[in-house]
N, CA, C and O atoms as a GROMACS GRO file, in nm:
protein
  428
    1UNK      N    1  10.033  16.354  13.774
    1UNK     CA    2  10.041  16.313  13.911
    1UNK      C    3   9.901  16.319  13.972
    1UNK      O    4   9.829  16.417  13.955
    2UNK      N    5   9.864  16.213  14.042
    2UNK     CA    6   9.732  16.204  14.103
    2UNK      C    7   9.718  16.307  14.215
    2UNK      O    8   9.809  16.327  14.295
    3UNK      N    9   9.601  16.371  14.218
    3UNK     CA   10   9.574  16.471  14.322
    3UNK      C   11   9.444  16.444  14.396
    3UNK      O   12   9.423  16.499  14.504
    4UNK      N   13   9.355  16.360  14.338
    4UNK     CA   14   9.226  16.332  14.400
    4UNK      C   15   9.192  16.185  14.382
    4UNK      O   16   9.245  16.118  14.293
    5UNK      N   17   9.103  16.134  14.468
    5UNK     CA   18   9.058  15.996  14.457
    5UNK      C   19   8.908  15.994  14.430
    5UNK      O   20   8.830  16.064  14.495
    6UNK      N   21   8.869  15.914  14.332
    6UNK     CA   22   8.730  15.900  14.293
    6UNK      C   23   8.675  15.769  14.347
    6UNK      O   24   8.734  15.662  14.327
    7UNK      N   25   8.561  15.777  14.415
    7UNK     CA   26   8.492  15.657  14.462
    7UNK      C   27   8.344  15.672  14.427
    7UNK      O   28   8.296  15.782  14.402
    8UNK      N   29   8.274  15.559  14.426
    8UNK     CA   30   8.132  15.560  14.392
    8UNK      C   31   8.049  15.507  14.507
    8UNK      O   32   8.091  15.416  14.579
    9UNK      N   33   7.930  15.565  14.523
    9UNK     CA   34   7.830  15.511  14.615
    9UNK      C   35   7.714  15.468  14.524
    9UNK      O   36   7.626  15.548  14.493
   10UNK      N   37   7.716  15.343  14.483
   10UNK     CA   38   7.619  15.295  14.385
   10UNK      C   39   7.476  15.304  14.436
   10UNK      O   40   7.385  15.336  14.360
   11UNK      N   41   7.455  15.275  14.565
   11UNK     CA   42   7.319  15.275  14.619
   11UNK      C   43   7.256  15.414  14.616
   11UNK      O   44   7.133  15.427  14.616
   12UNK      N   45   7.339  15.519  14.613
   12UNK     CA   46   7.289  15.657  14.610
   12UNK      C   47   7.314  15.724  14.476
   12UNK      O   48   7.287  15.843  14.460
   13UNK      N   49   7.365  15.649  14.378
   13UNK     CA   50   7.397  15.704  14.245
   13UNK      C   51   7.481  15.831  14.258
   13UNK      O   52   7.448  15.935  14.202
   14UNK      N   53   7.590  15.819  14.334
   14UNK     CA   54   7.676  15.934  14.362
   14UNK      C   55   7.822  15.899  14.339
   14UNK      O   56   7.868  15.790  14.376
   15UNK      N   57   7.894  15.992  14.278
   15UNK     CA   58   8.039  15.981  14.264
   15UNK      C   59   8.100  16.080  14.362
   15UNK      O   60   8.056  16.194  14.371
   16UNK      N   61   8.202  16.036  14.435
   16UNK     CA   62   8.267  16.123  14.534
   16UNK      C   63   8.411  16.146  14.491
   16UNK      O   64   8.488  16.051  14.474
   17UNK      N   65   8.446  16.270  14.475
   17UNK     CA   66   8.581  16.309  14.436
   17UNK      C   67   8.641  16.385  14.552
   17UNK      O   68   8.603  16.499  14.579
   18UNK      N   69   8.737  16.320  14.623
   18UNK     CA   70   8.792  16.381  14.744
   18UNK      C   71   8.942  16.378  14.748
   18UNK      O   72   9.009  16.361  14.647
   19UNK      N   73   8.994  16.397  14.869
   19UNK     CA   74   9.138  16.401  14.887
   19UNK      C   75   9.202  16.269  14.844
   19UNK      O   76   9.136  16.165  14.843
   20UNK      N   77   9.325  16.273  14.810
   20UNK     CA   78   9.400  16.156  14.765
   20UNK      C   79   9.404  16.052  14.876
   20UNK      O   80   9.444  16.082  14.988
   21UNK      N   81   9.362  15.931  14.844
   21UNK     CA   82   9.359  15.823  14.944
   21UNK      C   83   9.500  15.786  14.987
   21UNK      O   84   9.594  15.791  14.907
   22UNK      N   85   9.514  15.749  15.113
   22UNK     CA   86   9.646  15.711  15.165
   22UNK      C   87   9.667  15.561  15.165
   22UNK      O   88   9.774  15.514  15.204
   23UNK      N   89   9.567  15.484  15.122
   23UNK     CA   90   9.578  15.339  15.116
   23UNK      C   91   9.506  15.289  14.991
   23UNK      O   92   9.419  15.357  14.937
   24UNK      N   93   9.543  15.170  14.947
   24UNK     CA   94   9.483  15.112  14.826
   24UNK      C   95   9.342  15.063  14.856
   24UNK      O   96   9.319  14.994  14.955
   25UNK      N   97   9.251  15.098  14.772
   25UNK     CA   98   9.112  15.056  14.782
   25UNK      C   99   9.072  14.998  14.646
   25UNK      O  100   9.096  15.062  14.544
   26UNK      N  101   9.013  14.879  14.643
   26UNK     CA  102   8.986  14.815  14.514
   26UNK      C  103   8.894  14.895  14.422
   26UNK      O  104   8.909  14.887  14.300
   27UNK      N  105   8.802  14.972  14.476
   27UNK     CA  106   8.707  15.044  14.391
   27UNK      C  107   8.727  15.195  14.399
   27UNK      O  108   8.631  15.272  14.387
   28UNK      N  109   8.849  15.238  14.418
   28UNK     CA  110   8.883  15.379  14.421
   28UNK      C  111   8.983  15.406  14.309
   28UNK      O  112   9.068  15.323  14.278
   29UNK      N  113   8.970  15.523  14.249
   29UNK     CA  114   9.056  15.557  14.135
   29UNK      C  115   9.122  15.691  14.160
   29UNK      O  116   9.054  15.791  14.187
   30UNK      N  117   9.253  15.695  14.152
   30UNK     CA  118   9.328  15.819  14.169
   30UNK      C  119   9.330  15.893  14.036
   30UNK      O  120   9.362  15.835  13.932
   31UNK      N  121   9.297  16.022  14.041
   31UNK     CA  122   9.290  16.104  13.920
   31UNK      C  123   9.382  16.225  13.932
   31UNK      O  124   9.402  16.280  14.040
   32UNK      N  125   9.438  16.265  13.819
   32UNK     CA  126   9.515  16.389  13.816
   32UNK      C  127   9.416  16.506  13.810
   32UNK      O  128   9.296  16.485  13.790
   33UNK      N  129   9.465  16.626  13.826
   33UNK     CA  130   9.378  16.744  13.829
   33UNK      C  131   9.301  16.759  13.698
   33UNK      O  132   9.182  16.791  13.700
   34UNK      N  133   9.367  16.736  13.585
   34UNK     CA  134   9.302  16.749  13.454
   34UNK      C  135   9.182  16.656  13.443
   34UNK      O  136   9.073  16.699  13.405
   35UNK      N  137   9.200  16.527  13.476
   35UNK     CA  138   9.092  16.431  13.464
   35UNK      C  139   8.985  16.450  13.572
   35UNK      O  140   8.868  16.419  13.548
   36UNK      N  141   9.023  16.501  13.687
   36UNK     CA  142   8.924  16.530  13.791
   36UNK      C  143   8.829  16.641  13.745
   36UNK      O  144   8.710  16.636  13.773
   37UNK      N  145   8.883  16.742  13.674
   37UNK     CA  146   8.799  16.850  13.622
   37UNK      C  147   8.707  16.802  13.511
   37UNK      O  148   8.596  16.852  13.497
   38UNK      N  149   8.753  16.706  13.432
   38UNK     CA  150   8.677  16.657  13.317
   38UNK      C  151   8.579  16.544  13.352
   38UNK      O  152   8.513  16.490  13.263
   39UNK      N  153   8.568  16.508  13.480
   39UNK     CA  154   8.484  16.396  13.522
   39UNK      C  155   8.338  16.416  13.483
   39UNK      O  156   8.280  16.522  13.509
   40UNK      N  157   8.280  16.315  13.422
   40UNK     CA  158   8.136  16.312  13.395
   40UNK      C  159   8.081  16.184  13.456
   40UNK      O  160   8.151  16.084  13.468
   41UNK      N  161   7.952  16.189  13.494
   41UNK     CA  162   7.887  16.073  13.554
   41UNK      C  163   7.761  16.042  13.473
   41UNK      O  164   7.714  16.126  13.396
   42UNK      N  165   7.707  15.922  13.491
   42UNK     CA  166   7.585  15.887  13.418
   42UNK      C  167   7.468  15.980  13.452
   42UNK      O  168   7.466  16.042  13.559
   43UNK      N  169   7.370  15.990  13.360
   43UNK     CA  170   7.251  16.072  13.384
   43UNK      C  171   7.182  16.026  13.512
   43UNK      O  172   7.165  15.906  13.535
   44UNK      N  173   7.142  16.121  13.594
   44UNK     CA  174   7.074  16.090  13.718
   44UNK      C  175   7.168  16.077  13.837
   44UNK      O  176   7.123  16.071  13.952
   45UNK      N  177   7.296  16.072  13.812
   45UNK     CA  178   7.394  16.062  13.920
   45UNK      C  179   7.434  16.202  13.964
   45UNK      O  180   7.421  16.298  13.888
   46UNK      N  181   7.481  16.213  14.087
   46UNK     CA  182   7.533  16.340  14.138
   46UNK      C  183   7.680  16.324  14.172
   46UNK      O  184   7.729  16.212  14.192
   47UNK      N  185   7.749  16.436  14.178
   47UNK     CA  186   7.892  16.436  14.210
   47UNK      C  187   7.913  16.519  14.336
   47UNK      O  188   7.868  16.633  14.345
   48UNK      N  189   7.982  16.461  14.432
   48UNK     CA  190   8.025  16.536  14.550
   48UNK      C  191   8.174  16.558  14.531
   48UNK      O  192   8.252  16.463  14.525
   49UNK      N  193   8.213  16.685  14.521
   49UNK     CA  194   8.354  16.718  14.496
   49UNK      C  195   8.407  16.803  14.610
   49UNK      O  196   8.358  16.913  14.635
   50UNK      N  197   8.507  16.751  14.678
   50UNK     CA  198   8.572  16.824  14.786
   50UNK      C  199   8.683  16.908  14.725
   50UNK      O  200   8.772  16.855  14.658
   51UNK      N  201   8.679  17.036  14.748
   51UNK     CA  202   8.785  17.124  14.698
   51UNK      C  203   8.910  17.101  14.780
   51UNK      O  204   8.905  17.095  14.903
   52UNK      N  205   9.022  17.090  14.713
   52UNK     CA  206   9.148  17.063  14.780
   52UNK      C  207   9.240  17.183  14.763
   52UNK      O  208   9.264  17.229  14.651
   53UNK      N  209   9.291  17.232  14.874
   53UNK     CA  210   9.387  17.342  14.865
   53UNK      C  211   9.524  17.285  14.832
   53UNK      O  212   9.564  17.182  14.886
   54UNK      N  213   9.595  17.350  14.744
   54UNK     CA  214   9.727  17.303  14.703
   54UNK      C  215   9.828  17.315  14.816
   54UNK      O  216   9.928  17.242  14.818
   55UNK      N  217   9.805  17.405  14.911
   55UNK     CA  218   9.902  17.425  15.018
   55UNK      C  219   9.908  17.306  15.112
   55UNK      O  220  10.012  17.281  15.174
   56UNK      N  221   9.798  17.231  15.126
   56UNK     CA  222   9.795  17.121  15.221
   56UNK      C  223   9.824  16.986  15.159
   56UNK      O  224   9.824  16.886  15.231
   57UNK      N  225   9.848  16.980  15.030
   57UNK     CA  226   9.866  16.850  14.967
   57UNK      C  227  10.014  16.813  14.957
   57UNK      O  228  10.099  16.896  14.927
   58UNK      N  229  10.040  16.687  14.982
   58UNK     CA  230  10.175  16.636  14.968
   58UNK      C  231  10.262  16.668  15.088
   58UNK      O  232  10.226  16.749  15.173
   59UNK      N  233  10.377  16.604  15.093
   59UNK     CA  234  10.469  16.627  15.204
   59UNK      C  235  10.537  16.763  15.191
   59UNK      O  236  10.561  16.812  15.081
   60UNK      N  237  10.567  16.822  15.305
   60UNK     CA  238  10.639  16.949  15.305
   60UNK      C  239  10.788  16.921  15.288
   60UNK      O  240  10.832  16.806  15.293
   61UNK      N  241  10.864  17.026  15.269
   61UNK     CA  242  11.010  17.010  15.258
   61UNK      C  243  11.067  16.955  15.388
   61UNK      O  244  11.161  16.876  15.386
   62UNK      N  245  11.011  16.998  15.502
   62UNK     CA  246  11.056  16.946  15.631
   62UNK      C  247  11.029  16.796  15.643
   62UNK      O  248  11.111  16.722  15.697
   63UNK      N  249  10.913  16.751  15.592
   63UNK     CA  250  10.881  16.608  15.594
   63UNK      C  251  10.984  16.529  15.514
   63UNK      O  252  11.032  16.425  15.559
   64UNK      N  253  11.016  16.578  15.395
   64UNK     CA  254  11.112  16.508  15.309
   64UNK      C  255  11.252  16.505  15.371
   64UNK      O  256  11.322  16.405  15.359
   65UNK      N  257  11.292  16.613  15.437
   65UNK     CA  258  11.423  16.616  15.503
   65UNK      C  259  11.426  16.519  15.620
   65UNK      O  260  11.528  16.454  15.644
   66UNK      N  261  11.316  16.507  15.694
   66UNK     CA  262  11.309  16.414  15.807
   66UNK      C  263  11.322  16.270  15.757
   66UNK      O  264  11.388  16.188  15.820
   67UNK      N  265  11.258  16.240  15.645
   67UNK     CA  266  11.268  16.105  15.588
   67UNK      C  267  11.411  16.078  15.543
   67UNK      O  268  11.465  15.970  15.568
   68UNK      N  269  11.472  16.176  15.477
   68UNK     CA  270  11.610  16.158  15.431
   68UNK      C  271  11.705  16.137  15.549
   68UNK      O  272  11.795  16.053  15.541
   69UNK      N  273  11.687  16.212  15.657
   69UNK     CA  274  11.771  16.195  15.776
   69UNK      C  275  11.752  16.057  15.837
   69UNK      O  276  11.849  15.994  15.880
   70UNK      N  277  11.628  16.009  15.842
   70UNK     CA  278  11.601  15.876  15.898
   70UNK      C  279  11.667  15.767  15.814
   70UNK      O  280  11.718  15.670  15.869
   71UNK      N  281  11.666  15.783  15.683
   71UNK     CA  282  11.731  15.685  15.595
   71UNK      C  283  11.881  15.686  15.617
   71UNK      O  284  11.944  15.581  15.621
   72UNK      N  285  11.939  15.805  15.632
   72UNK     CA  286  12.084  15.814  15.657
   72UNK      C  287  12.122  15.745  15.788
   72UNK      O  288  12.223  15.674  15.794
   73UNK      N  289  12.044  15.766  15.892
   73UNK     CA  290  12.071  15.704  16.023
   73UNK      C  291  12.061  15.552  16.012
   73UNK      O  292  12.146  15.480  16.064
   74UNK      N  293  11.956  15.504  15.944
   74UNK     CA  294  11.939  15.360  15.928
   74UNK      C  295  12.052  15.300  15.845
   74UNK      O  296  12.099  15.191  15.876
   75UNK      N  297  12.096  15.369  15.741
   75UNK     CA  298  12.204  15.320  15.657
   75UNK      C  299  12.336  15.315  15.733
   75UNK      O  300  12.418  15.226  15.710
   76UNK      N  301  12.357  15.409  15.822
   76UNK     CA  302  12.481  15.413  15.900
   76UNK      C  303  12.490  15.295  15.996
   76UNK      O  304  12.600  15.253  16.032
   77UNK      N  305  12.377  15.240  16.038
   77UNK     CA  306  12.379  15.128  16.132
   77UNK      C  307  12.389  14.993  16.062
   77UNK      O  308  12.402  14.890  16.129
   78UNK      N  309  12.383  14.991  15.930
   78UNK     CA  310  12.395  14.865  15.857
   78UNK      C  311  12.540  14.819  15.854
   78UNK      O  312  12.631  14.902  15.860
   79UNK      N  313  12.562  14.688  15.845
   79UNK     CA  314  12.699  14.639  15.835
   79UNK      C  315  12.765  14.688  15.706
   79UNK      O  316  12.700  14.709  15.604
   80UNK      N  317  12.896  14.704  15.714
   80UNK     CA  318  12.970  14.756  15.599
   80UNK      C  319  12.973  14.657  15.484
   80UNK      O  320  12.975  14.697  15.367
   81UNK      N  321  12.974  14.528  15.514
   81UNK     CA  322  12.980  14.429  15.407
   81UNK      C  323  12.905  14.304  15.450
   81UNK      O  324  12.866  14.290  15.566
   82UNK      N  325  12.887  14.213  15.356
   82UNK     CA  326  12.819  14.088  15.389
   82UNK      C  327  12.904  14.003  15.482
   82UNK      O  328  12.850  13.926  15.561
   83UNK      N  329  13.038  14.015  15.474
   83UNK     CA  330  13.126  13.941  15.565
   83UNK      C  331  13.103  13.988  15.708
   83UNK      O  332  13.101  13.907  15.801
   84UNK      N  333  13.086  14.119  15.726
   84UNK     CA  334  13.059  14.175  15.858
   84UNK      C  335  12.926  14.123  15.912
   84UNK      O  336  12.914  14.091  16.030
   85UNK      N  337  12.826  14.115  15.824
   85UNK     CA  338  12.695  14.064  15.865
   85UNK      C  339  12.706  13.917  15.906
   85UNK      O  340  12.647  13.877  16.006
   86UNK      N  341  12.780  13.838  15.830
   86UNK     CA  342  12.798  13.696  15.863
   86UNK      C  343  12.866  13.682  15.998
   86UNK      O  344  12.829  13.596  16.078
   87UNK      N  345  12.964  13.766  16.025
   87UNK     CA  346  13.034  13.762  16.155
   87UNK      C  347  12.938  13.796  16.269
   87UNK      O  348  12.942  13.732  16.374
   88UNK      N  349  12.853  13.896  16.250
   88UNK     CA  350  12.757  13.933  16.354
   88UNK      C  351  12.659  13.820  16.381
   88UNK      O  352  12.626  13.792  16.496
   89UNK      N  353  12.610  13.754  16.276
   89UNK     CA  354  12.516  13.643  16.293
   89UNK      C  355  12.584  13.529  16.368
   89UNK      O  356  12.526  13.471  16.460
   90UNK      N  357  12.709  13.496  16.329
   90UNK     CA  358  12.782  13.388  16.394
   90UNK      C  359  12.805  13.420  16.542
   90UNK      O  360  12.790  13.334  16.628
   91UNK      N  361  12.842  13.545  16.570
   91UNK     CA  362  12.868  13.588  16.708
   91UNK      C  363  12.741  13.577  16.792
   91UNK      O  364  12.746  13.529  16.905
   92UNK      N  365  12.626  13.622  16.737
   92UNK     CA  366  12.501  13.616  16.814
   92UNK      C  367  12.458  13.471  16.835
   92UNK      O  368  12.396  13.440  16.937
   93UNK      N  369  12.488  13.382  16.740
   93UNK     CA  370  12.455  13.240  16.757
   93UNK      C  371  12.538  13.180  16.869
   93UNK      O  372  12.488  13.096  16.945
   94UNK      N  373  12.665  13.220  16.881
   94UNK     CA  374  12.750  13.169  16.987
   94UNK      C  375  12.701  13.216  17.124
   94UNK      O  376  12.703  13.139  17.221
   95UNK      N  377  12.657  13.338  17.132
   95UNK     CA  378  12.606  13.390  17.258
   95UNK      C  379  12.485  13.310  17.301
   95UNK      O  380  12.472  13.272  17.417
   96UNK      N  381  12.394  13.284  17.206
   96UNK     CA  382  12.275  13.206  17.236
   96UNK      C  383  12.307  13.065  17.279
   96UNK      O  384  12.238  13.009  17.363
   97UNK      N  385  12.411  13.006  17.222
   97UNK     CA  386  12.447  12.868  17.254
   97UNK      C  387  12.502  12.859  17.397
   97UNK      O  388  12.477  12.759  17.465
   98UNK      N  389  12.574  12.959  17.444
   98UNK     CA  390  12.631  12.957  17.579
   98UNK      C  391  12.523  12.968  17.685
   98UNK      O  392  12.537  12.912  17.794
   99UNK      N  393  12.416  13.038  17.654
   99UNK     CA  394  12.312  13.060  17.755
   99UNK      C  395  12.228  12.937  17.778
   99UNK      O  396  12.162  12.926  17.882
  100UNK      N  397  12.228  12.844  17.685
  100UNK     CA  398  12.147  12.724  17.704
  100UNK      C  399  12.004  12.746  17.663
  100UNK      O  400  11.967  12.847  17.604
  101UNK      N  401  11.925  12.648  17.699
  101UNK     CA  402  11.784  12.653  17.660
  101UNK      C  403  11.702  12.707  17.777
  101UNK      O  404  11.754  12.784  17.858
  102UNK      N  405  11.578  12.670  17.788
  102UNK     CA  406  11.491  12.722  17.892
  102UNK      C  407  11.536  12.671  18.029
  102UNK      O  408  11.580  12.557  18.043
  103UNK      N  409  11.523  12.756  18.130
  103UNK     CA  410  11.558  12.719  18.267
  103UNK      C  411  11.442  12.754  18.360
  103UNK      O  412  11.367  12.849  18.336
  104UNK      N  413  11.430  12.676  18.464
  104UNK     CA  414  11.327  12.705  18.566
  104UNK      C  415  11.385  12.807  18.663
  104UNK      O  416  11.500  12.797  18.703
  105UNK      N  417  11.303  12.904  18.700
  105UNK     CA  418  11.345  13.008  18.793
  105UNK      C  419  11.267  12.987  18.923
  105UNK      O  420  11.144  12.985  18.921
  106UNK      N  421  11.338  12.972  19.039
  106UNK     CA  422  11.268  12.952  19.166
  106UNK      C  423  11.188  13.076  19.205
  106UNK      O  424  11.221  13.188  19.167
  107UNK      N  425  11.082  13.054  19.282
  107UNK     CA  426  10.997  13.165  19.330
  107UNK      C  427  11.070  13.249  19.430
  107UNK      O  428  11.014  13.346  19.481
   0.00000   0.00000   0.00000
């Protein structure tokens, strides 16, 4: 499992090993702890390594429970079947048809 992200600063001949990136970057590489420890760089290059505490990495149990609760709430609001969804779409189309198109509103 990836724990750190490796990036390079070519102009300064430096490799930076820091916290796990939260977004995809074309020239960044996620490394597991084993490979982060074994990292070597070309001669003349330097490595900047940010130490990462294990207590602050990853979601907490409370975070995971909040996500699970949000998924349950969202799932409960979904239609029970595709027939129910079709009925809702048809009903909303009828409502829109009764209201008509654009209207001018007096000042």
